[in-house]
Residue, then its C-alpha position, 0 to 999 in steps of 0.5 A: m189235774f194230771r192223774v197218777i200213773t203207776m208202771n215199771y219203766e226202763t231207767e236206761v231209757f229214761r236217762n237217755q230220753f230226757p236229755i234228748v228232749k232237753r236238747f230239743v229245747y235248747h236247740l229250738t230256743y237257740y234257733r229262735a233267738l239267733s233268727k229273731v236278733c239277725t232278723e231285727r239287725r238285718q244280719q247278712n252273714e253266712f256263719w250265722t245263717l248256717t248256725i241258725d240252720a244247724h240249730l233247727l235241724r238239730a232240734t228236728i232230729d232230737w225231737c224225732m229221737v223221742f217222738g218220731s219213728d218208734n220201730s227204730n229209735p231206742t230212746h222213743w217214748k214208747q220204749l220207756s216201759i216194756t212190761d206197761s207198754e199199752q198203759l204207757r201208750q194209752s196215758f201218753r196219748e190222753g194226756l197229749f190230747k187233753t192238754t194241747d190242741l192235738d187229736r188223734d188225726t192232728w197228732r198223726q198228721y203233725w207227727e208225718s210232717m216232723a217226720d217227713f221234714r227229718n227224713k227228707y231234709a234234715a237228716h237226709r236230703e231229697l232233691e225236691f223236698n218242697s214241704p213247708v218248715p213244720n210249726f214248731d210251737t206244736a213240737l215244743a208243746v209236746a215237749y213240755y206235755y212229755d216233761n209233765w208226763v214223764r215225772r208222773v211215770i217215773s214216780p216216786d223216783t224224781f230227778a233234779e231238773p226244773q220243768l222244761d217250760s221254766f228252763a226254756l224262759s230262763l234260757q231264752k232270757s240268757v241267750v238273747p243278750l249273748v247272741e246280741k254281743l256275739l252279732k255286735a262282735t261279728g259286725e265289728l270284725a266285718d267292719g275290721r274294727 
């Protein structure tokens, strides 16, 4: 079980930070649903290919706004508390390493792969970017951890949002039928129906 964290937090940072993490979950869920259905249907359509790519790129950028560079992002998780910054860093990292498959070295390596993907491909473009796309299961695990952690950081304050893992499951169930309808309509338009 998680221990209680008592600290002052920056409400304005939180009000901006949590919705970004939630948007990351939206975009990753949309990317995965669209990609899966398009692959299953062998959909070859420039619109859907670009839409799928856009969701992954946006998910990358959103994730990095909160978990990327702490020096340039006012929405970074480390900005959540100025007065208790050391306690904040320690509680985040300790909990992250306990609840995920990450340790200090794998976190640093994973973080670098996401930051490179964002910096060299998603937000900017290097001519010769040949690194593989990072594993977004890890990014999602970090987002889910953040959700549990931030609820303890802002306690006794609360907010009316479901847990992100429950939200993502619900979103996935609702988006798959929509994607299937949209792809069917796209196919019918292409066939001239």
